[in-house]
LOPA-509337 format. One record per residue (C-alpha): residue in one letter; z, x negated, y negated. Coordinates in pm, whole numbers, plus 50000, padded with zeros to 5 digits. Layout:
# residues N
AZXY/...
# end
This chain:
# residues 421
M528437894059332/Y530877871959257/F529807834459194/H530337811059453/P529787771659299/V529157761759683/R526567788159772/F525107781259435/I524077748459497/R521647754959821/H519307770959576/I518597740859362/P515497733659527/F514547767459429/L515587764259037/K513687730359036/A510847750359101/V511057776158835/L511527751258608/V508167731158722/H506837768558669/S507997770558288/F506317741758172/T503017749858366/A502687783158393/F499987787558093/G498137816157994/G500367846457943/P501487871258227/Q497907868258339/G497927833058447/H501787837458579/L500857859358858/G498577837159015/M500677807858968/M503867829259129/M501057839759383/K500547799759474/T504107785859412/F506917813359509/V505147830059781/E501917802959983/K504167767959916/R507997780159889/K507977811760083/D510667826559859/V509017858159863/S506327874560088/R502917889359941/D504547922959999/E507407920659832/L505897904659521/M503517926459478/E506537954859530/F508167934559200/I505147936659008/S504497970759054/F508027977258949/C508357960758671/Q504997970358520/M507038004458499/L509797991258315/P509837980757910/G510067947157867/A508707909257953/S507537921558328/S506267885358438/S510057874858304/Q511557905358496/T509117895558781/L510717857958812/T514147872258802/L513587898559091/I512307866759294/G516237847559211/Y517527882759246/K516657886059619/R517237849359697/G521507845259563/G521857881759369/I522877887859027/P523917847458936/L520647831159063/A518777861458889/I520487848058535/A519757814858613/T516517822558726/L515607836358388/L517547812658135/I515617784158331/W512177806158274/I512787813657945/L514377783457824/P511647756157761/A509247782357563/C511847792957330/V513037762457232/I509147747357162/M508857782056972/G512147778056774/L511247743656680/L507837751956582/S509427776856307/F510687741856141/V508137726256148/V505547757755999/S508747761855732/A508227720955668/S504427722555603/A502377747355416/N499317723455520/L500187718355907/F496937710556134/F497257721156528/S494947703556730/K492977729456950/H491087703657190/I493787697857438/F493777737957492/R490527748457499/F490257754857850/I493357770057900/P492167805757879/E489337799258104/M491717781858349/A494147818258335/T491527839858394/G490477818658745/F493817823558818/L494197860858736/A491297865958934/F492357848059254/A495697865759245/A493567902759187/Y491647886159476/R494587881559750/L496217915959656/F492717935059685/G492297930460058/L496517937060081/C496847967359878/V493877984559869/T492887997960231/N491218030460227/F488868056659990/I492088067259771/T493308035259685/Q489858023559612/V489448049659359/I492698044559205/M492018008859161/L488388016158980/V489828039758766/S492948023058655/M490627992858596/A488118012258379/V491138028958193/T493187998658155/F489737976957996/W489198000257747/L492738008557674/F493657974757727/K496007970257363/T497358007857411/P500748007457527/W501048037557701/V498508029357947/F500068010158180/P503298033258265/V500908063858244/L498478050458525/I501488040558694/I502968074558732/M499738089458793/G498908063759074/G502358074259237/V501388112259228/V497258110259357/T498698094559708/N501338124959719/F498678148059814/S498548135560121/N501078135160429/K498608118860683/R498988082760590/I502298080860551/P504228110260765/E507668123260663/K510678100860739/E514148108060864/K516428118560596/I518388097160389/K522008091860334/P522818093059972/R524538064259846/Q526778056059530/I524918040259217/R526578012459016/W526248022158632/T527037989058467/N524087974758375/I522348007958227/W525958019958052/L525987982557880/F522517982857771/A522928016057599/L526208004157474/L524937974157283/F521567997157187/L524018019256958/I526347993156853/A523077970356724/G521637998756564/Y525288008056395/L526007974756285/S522547967856151/E522868002756001/T526107996355826/A525497960055692/R522017974955522/K524368008455362/Q527387983055259/Q524797950355134/W526817931755308/E525877891255216/Y524947880155566/R523007912755694/K520097898855830/P521137882656106/F522737919956225/N519317935956146/L517777906256337/F519267913956662/E518767949556651/N515257944456580/F514377923256844/Y516897945257107/R515027974957044/F511647958057066/G512767945957416/S513867981057516/I510387996457427/V507627977457466/F505607985957711/G502817963457775/G504067923957722/G502857902757410/D500287920457323/V501997946057211/L505247927157082/I503177910256808/P501627941556641/M504647954556634/M506277922656456/L503477922756196/D504517961056139/Q508207953956100/Y507887921255903/V504467916555751/A503277955155653/R506877975955602/P508027951655365/T505097958155172/A505718001555118/P506398012654816/K509798026654920/F510677987854969/S509147972954692/A512007972554450/K514677956754687/Q512467932254890/Q515047906954846/D517317927355071/I515057931455401/I513427906755629/I509857896355537/V507917871155730/D504567855555576/K501557870455787/Q499767836955813/E502737817255980/L503587851756209/L500077845056351/T500027810156352/G502977812756569/A500817843856794/G497927816756832/I500527788256934/V502607807857218/R499247816757412/A498907776957459/I501847768557553/P504107775657917/G506147804257924/P506077838357863/V504867851157508/F508257868257452/S509417836457330/I507627841456985/A510827858956901/S512737825756898/Y509747817856660/T509977846756468/G513937847956457/G513947814756302/L511287821356006/A512817856955959/L515977838155863/K514697803255732/G515247811955344/M519187815255440/G519477772155525/G518557753655809/Y521667765756029/Y520547803355979/Q517167794956070/L518447780156410/L520577811556459/G517677833656375/C516117811456691/V518917820256895/I518997857456814/G515257864756881/S515367847857203/V518597863557318/A517967899557192/I514277901957307/F515097892557667/L518387907157714/P516897944457749/S514497932857977/L517897915358181/L520047946658214/L517287972858283/V515447953358560/L519257946058747/F519997980558690/F516767996158807/F515917974059070/P519027981859345/V518338021359277/W514478016259312/Q515328001559671/Y517288033159761/L514958056359605/K511628040459759/K513278050260127/Y512128083460057/V508738092060140/V507308106759838/V508578074159692/Y507048051659984/R503738070859939/A503488063859572/L504388028559635/E500538029059756/G499098039359489/I500918020359247/N500347989259403/A496628000759417/V496768011059044/V498557972858993/V495107958259146/G493307976258898/F495147962358591/M494667927458732/W490867932458773/A491157950858385/A492807919758254/T490517894758424/L487267914958264/Y489427916457924/L490037880357879/L486477871658046/K485067894957757/D486977876057503/I486057843157620/L482247849257642/V482117864557302/V480737829057134/S477307818056996/S476567788857214/L474617796257579/K476017762157705/T479707767657570/N479537802857759/L478257784258091/L481017760358082/D483587784558031/I482377803658336/G482177770658515/I485917763458466/I486797800458552/A485097795458861/A486427760858927/S489707772558855/F489087805059175/I487957780659411/L490617753959382/L493167780659438/K491407795759718/Y490107768859902/S491857735359828/K495497725659859/I496017713959471/P498777726959323/P498817749159025/P500297727658792/L497617697658880/I495117725058806/V496387729358457/V496887694658363/I493127691358500/C492017712458239/L494037702757980/L492157668358001/A489087686558006/G489677703457692/L489557664657565/F486117654057685/F484467682057671/
# end
């Protein structure tokens, strides 16, 4: 689809809504879903509930930043590829800038102190948002006995294996298979005519993967003076291409790549040649990224800056840019290639039946994430604190369900509450 400036102008209100969302979507992907439902479905009506649910289901099957891919598809649905790219850029830019600047702040001060009070109730608010989204989608997607079973099994398995990356794609596939055992609910359709598939994006994805790997390995073997930027791009492009499960999986992968692996005996003699990030600095970023709005994958901007800080300020800034681009580029290419293919494949009855099970699995994911967040929130010593946390979760849910207060204002209320309690 070609870029038409005049047609693009009419999407400015939508892009403004995306910008507001990028500054107010706290709580990681768990919190983003409820806000998407409220903003882009109920308020603006950019997509229907069914469409958003399909986007979420589809993105769960792909590696990469699922909430970013879901928002990209909302833009794609409204205005094609140009608007999809603009949507992604506006969504990731604030978080990446904040996290990139943080890498400079951390580098400049070893005794940095971050006030946690203002973000005190953000995890509780995110849990309330997620519970609301799960509640709304439960009534839409879990409509019979088999979908109830799929949802409960998915919820239980996901809760116990929440940080295991393979659990998400495996359950998605199993849910789609189970609902194909019966043809009573969804009968056979007429035959679908074959259509041509555009392979441009997937070829570009694969080509970049190969080029990045070749340049990184060549730079390492030939000891290029400025090899670290090439190594960094390959690392993050690889992460963005294979990570299932979001930031909870990306952060451990970075700890392995930049903290644990450099201490292995085979690297000890040439540590100056490889990228090393201080463990405490990386964990500081892992904590802060969950307290700012936007995608958790924006931690790549922070880690990229830390990875190249020893080369000077210019290269540290370059590291922030490389981290941001390389981590999100695979997500963009994959979602823009596979979604048109998915739109074609879902017309086949086997795929259409699979959607019924996939949607039930996604609802199970959401309930499991709600319970997992609730478990972490309640692991505190004070009963009074527990009751206050539960009150914030319940209040967030009730305000979303019964009031017309916009999600950004609820975020502000929770931020202010953190200063006074």
